[in-house]
C-alpha positions as CSV (number, residue, x, y, z in Angstrom):
1,M,3.3,23.8,13.4
2,M,0.6,21.5,11.9
3,E,-1.8,19.9,14.4
4,Q,-1.8,16.1,14.3
5,K,-5.0,14.1,14.7
6,T,-4.9,10.9,16.6
7,F,-7.2,8.1,15.2
8,T,-8.5,5.0,16.9
9,F,-9.3,1.9,14.8
10,P,-13.1,2.4,14.8
11,E,-12.5,5.9,13.3
12,M,-10.1,4.7,10.5
13,E,-11.7,3.9,7.3
14,Y,-10.5,0.8,5.5
15,V,-10.7,0.9,1.7
16,R,-9.7,-2.4,0.1
17,P,-6.8,-1.8,-2.3
18,D,-7.7,-2.2,-6.0
19,F,-4.8,-4.6,-7.0
20,E,-5.8,-4.4,-10.7
21,E,-5.4,-0.6,-10.6
22,I,-2.1,-0.9,-8.8
23,G,-0.8,-3.3,-11.4
24,E,-1.9,-1.1,-14.2
25,K,-0.3,1.9,-12.6
26,A,2.9,0.0,-12.1
27,K,2.9,-1.0,-15.8
28,E,2.2,2.6,-16.9
29,L,5.1,3.9,-14.7
30,T,7.4,1.2,-15.9
31,A,6.7,2.2,-19.5
32,R,7.3,5.8,-18.7
33,V,10.6,4.9,-17.0
34,D,11.7,2.9,-20.1
35,L,11.0,6.0,-22.3
36,A,12.5,8.5,-19.9
37,K,15.2,10.7,-21.4
38,S,16.4,12.1,-18.1
39,Y,17.0,11.4,-14.5
40,E,14.3,13.9,-13.6
41,E,11.7,11.9,-15.6
42,V,12.7,8.7,-13.9
43,K,12.7,10.3,-10.4
44,S,9.2,11.7,-11.1
45,C,7.9,8.2,-11.9
46,L,9.5,6.8,-8.8
47,L,8.0,9.5,-6.6
48,E,4.6,9.1,-8.2
49,M,4.6,5.3,-7.5
50,E,5.8,5.9,-3.9
51,E,2.8,8.3,-3.3
52,F,0.4,5.9,-5.0
53,S,1.6,2.9,-3.0
54,K,1.3,4.7,0.4
55,H,-2.4,4.2,0.3
56,M,-2.0,0.4,-0.2
57,R,0.5,0.1,2.6
58,T,-1.8,2.1,4.9
59,A,-4.7,-0.2,4.1
60,V,-2.6,-3.3,4.7
61,T,-1.4,-1.9,8.1
62,I,-5.0,-1.2,9.2
63,V,-6.1,-4.7,8.3
64,S,-3.2,-6.5,9.8
65,S,-3.2,-4.4,13.0
66,G,-6.9,-4.7,13.6
67,T,-7.5,-8.3,12.6
68,P,-5.8,-11.2,14.5
69,W,-6.4,-13.8,11.7
70,I,-7.6,-13.6,8.1
71,P,-8.8,-16.8,6.4
72,G,-6.3,-17.9,3.8
73,M,-3.3,-16.1,5.4
74,N,-1.5,-19.1,6.9
75,S,1.3,-17.0,8.3
76,M,-1.2,-15.4,10.7
77,K,-2.7,-18.6,12.1
78,K,-1.7,-19.5,15.6
79,K,0.3,-22.7,15.6
80,T,-0.5,-25.4,18.1
81,H,2.1,-27.8,19.3
82,T,1.2,-31.4,20.1
């Protein structure tokens, strides 16, 4: 069985997602799906996008778990009642 490593936040590297690259990759895969001639080709594109997007989701998880509030993200601000 493969050994699992446990990380703590200070050990986890945050790499900001390149949203431009993500958008370009999505456009490329969408075009490939449009041109696909078989289910296997479509499935391949979907699996490729899933693998590609894992890194973005991980980065978002690291940031949202380790940062209580990020300027500009109103949903994360604490609300005060008067």
